[in-house]
N, C-alpha and C positions, 0 to 999 in steps of 0.2 A: 472602440474604446482610447481617448485620448489622456495623455498622460496630465493635462491639469483638472481633471475630474476622476483620478482613477485612485483608489487608495485600494488594499489587502485588509480584510474585517477578520480578525481569529477571534471563534468564541471559543472557550475553556471556562475549567474551573478546576479546581484544586481538590487533589484528592492526597491520602495519606499513603503514596507508594512510590516508587521509581521511574526513576522519570520516565515520559511520553507527553508528545506534543508539545511541550512546553520547556524550554532549557532552564526553567529558573526554579529553582528549589521545588522539595514533594509536590507530587506530582502527575499521573498518569492525566492529561485533557486533551479532548478530541478536537481535531482539526479541521478548521471550514474554512475555506477562503474562495472568495468570489468578489467580482468588482461591484463595487458601488458608487452613486453619483453621489459624492460627498465634497466637502469643502476641502483645505489643504490643511486644516489642521488637527492636530491629533485626536483619534477617538479613545474612547477607554480601552477598546480592541486591537484600534488599528494605528496603521503604519501611513503617516503623512506620505504626500506624492511628492516631498522633495526626496526623501529618501530610498526610493522606487524606481528603478530604471527598465525600463524594457528594450531586450534588448533582440527578438524578434518577435512579430507576429505574421502567421500568414494562415490561411485556410486552404489545407490539404482535401484529397478525396474522402477523407472519414472526419478530420476534425477543423473545430476552427482553435488553432495552437497559439499561445501565446507563451514567451519566456521571461519570466523575470528577475533580476539581481535586486537584492535587498540591502543596502547600504551596513556594512561594519558600525559605523557609526548611529546608525537609528537604536534607540531604546526599545527595544523589541524580540522577542523571542526566535524570530526568526532571522534577525541580521546576520548578516554574511553568506546569504544563504542562495541560488541560483531555486528557483521556481518552474515547471513545468504545468500550464494550465490548459484542460482541455474543455471542448464544451461549449455552448453558451455560457452557465451561470459562472464558467471560469473555476469549476475544482480540481484542487492540487491532485495533480496523478504522479508528480515526482520531483522530490528534492533535495538538494545534493548541498552541504554546508563544506565550502572549501578549506576547511581548516582544523576539521574534525571530522571522526568517521561516524559516531551515532545520528543519527535526523532528529532523535526524541517524535517520531510521527510511529505509525503502526506497522512503517518498515520493520523500524526496530522490534518488532514482535514477531517478523515473517522470519528474523534471525534466529529465533531459537526453535524452530522447527530440523535442523540439522543433526543436534544429538539425539531425537530420540527416532531417528532413523535407519533400519537396514543400510548395508554399504551399497552404492548403489547411486545414479544421478538423479537430481533435481530438476524437474519443470518451472518453470516460470512461465503461466497462461496470462498474457495480459502484462507484458516485458516492459511498457512503457518505454522511460529515460534511462532505468537500468537500476534503479536505487534499492532494489530488494537484491539484484544480482551482485552490486558493486560490494554492499556489505556482507553476505555470504562467502564470497570468494577471498574478502581480507580477512575473516573470522575463522576462516577453516578449510586451509591448506588443500584437503583430501578433496573435497567436494567438486563436482562437474554442473556444469549449469548449462539448460537447453530453455532458451526464452524464444517466446512467440509472440509477435507482435503484427496486429492487422496490418496497421499502418506506416509503412516506409518511413516517413517523412517524420514521425516520431521516432524511430530508430536513428536519421540521421542527424535530430536536433538532440540526441543524445549523445553523439558521438562529437558534435562542436561543440556544444554549451555544457556536456554534465561529465565527464572526461571518459563516457563511454572508447573512445577510441584507447586512450591511456589504458584502463581497464583491459581491453580485449587483447595490446599488445603485452601486459603484464601477464596474462594467464591465458596466451593463446591456443593452448588443449585442454583449458576448465570452462570455455565459456562458449558457446552457440547459439545465434540467432537466427530465426526464418521470419522470415516474413507473408503470413496468413492467419486461417482460421483457427486460434490456438484452441477451438474442442475439437479438432482433429489433430489435435498433436499426441503422438505414439514415438517408441523407442521398442527397437525390437526385443530387447530383454525386460521393457517396462522401465517404471519409476519408483526409486525409493519413496518419495514426496514429490509432492505438488502444490506450488502456490498458485493459491487464483486469483485474480486481479481484474475482474472483467465486468467493465462501464461502458455503456455508449449511449452519448445526451444526455449523462449526468446521471442514469443511472444503472443499477445491474441489469443486464442483459435477458431479456425473457428465460432464454434457454435455463437457465440457474434457478428456475422457478419450477422444474421440470425434474421430477424424480429419476427419469430415462437418463437424462446428461447424470446424472451422480452416477447412476450403472455403469454408465460409460468409461466415466476416471476411476473409478473404481477397477474396476479390470484391466486399467494400465498401470495398475500400482505391483510394487514386486511384494513378493509376503513377507506381511509385517510394515506397508508402505504407509502412508498417512497423508492426507490432504489438509490444508491450512487455506480458511477463505476469506479477504474481504468482504463480508456482507453488509456494508453500509450500517444507515441507519438514517435518523433523523436528518443531521446536520449534511447528507449531501441530497444537493438542489439538482432537479433534474429541469430540463429544458419542456418536457410534457409536466403540468401542474398535477395529471390525473394520476399520475406515478408516484405513491406516494414512498420515501426513503424506507421511512418504517414499516411500511405494508409489506414491502419488497423485503426486507429482512426477513421480517417473520415467517413470509411464505418460501424464501430460499431455506431459511433454515429446517420448515416442516418438509420441505423436500427432499434435503441430506436426511434427515430425518427417519423416514419412511426407507432410507437405502442403508444409515448407517443408527438402527436403533441400540440404544446403549451404549454405543459409541460415539457420542456429540458432543462434545465442550464448546461452552461460549464464555468469549472474555470479553466485558462490554466495558466501553471509556467514556467517561461523561457523564453528565446526567441525564434525568427525564428525557429534558427540553433541548437538550443538543447530543445527543447519543451516538455512539458507532461500534458494530461490535466486532469481532474476529472469532472466527470457527475452527475446530480441530475435530479431526475423525480420529478413532481409532479408540483402545485401551486406555486410561488413565496411566500417564508415565511414572515411576516412581521419583518424588519430587526432588528426594536428595541426589540422587543419582544425578537429575536432569539438570539441575543447580551447579551443581560441581564442573559439569560438561562448558560451561557457560561462563565469558567475560563478566563481570561483576555488574555492570551497569545492565544486563539481562536477565540477571536472578531473579527479580521482584515480580517479575511478569508470572513465573511457576506459580505462585500462589493466586493468584487472580481469576483462574478456570473456574468454571463451576457446570453443570452438567446441564445439558438442556433438557429440558422437562416437558417438551413437545405441543 
């Protein structure tokens, strides 16, 4: 991917709500980022190449890894960020703003989970460069995070380019990272909550469309525990064109619904042409109590959940 013809394209649409996937005015918006063969002119939703720097790119055993840095001078929502792009299409898997806490992406939705969990550790399946863990550790001083990532190179990149080493030093008794298959993740006394963000080659892994996977994860929860899942959507571009993002999202939700009937909720981002969704298990919490336990920028997400209709 040469610098001369590379630009990041972001698709977004305005919504009347709190910040999501776009740091400019009212808004959830889906984030879909991938390399395109374009000129250096700014497109409607793009970043011109003059404002994007490639910090590293290489192939590991599991991924094609790229780290991009967007200049603070760019007239774009992602200005001042570092982005971890994986797989051929180059979907964003981690994001870090050097000068602010919230990412305005689905990672912020993940950070709403701790207040509705029983006491205990949280598992992050699909750790990436640590975007979700960073937010949770900063916002909730009592929470311990255990993260699983199959690609050690991704964790190494997180430590070098996404402040993960700093996070591990600041919270050395509250963050634990394991290299291996995230679906084998377990703790002796179980998890209070599990965050699932498992993609491979640009699409949700096949195991997430199998109810047996959700049965296994459910058994690893403590009493009252919950699972929150990035189930993707149309905005996710797979290497295999046959693995349609919308279809995989729907199949994953159906598999979850078999295991969590009447206890599955969906938060939809974007519009019908470029959507992305998050799923949540368990009885729906008291909205007012949930909101009071979160920082102001996150409160609006509470009102965006709807029951999954099967």
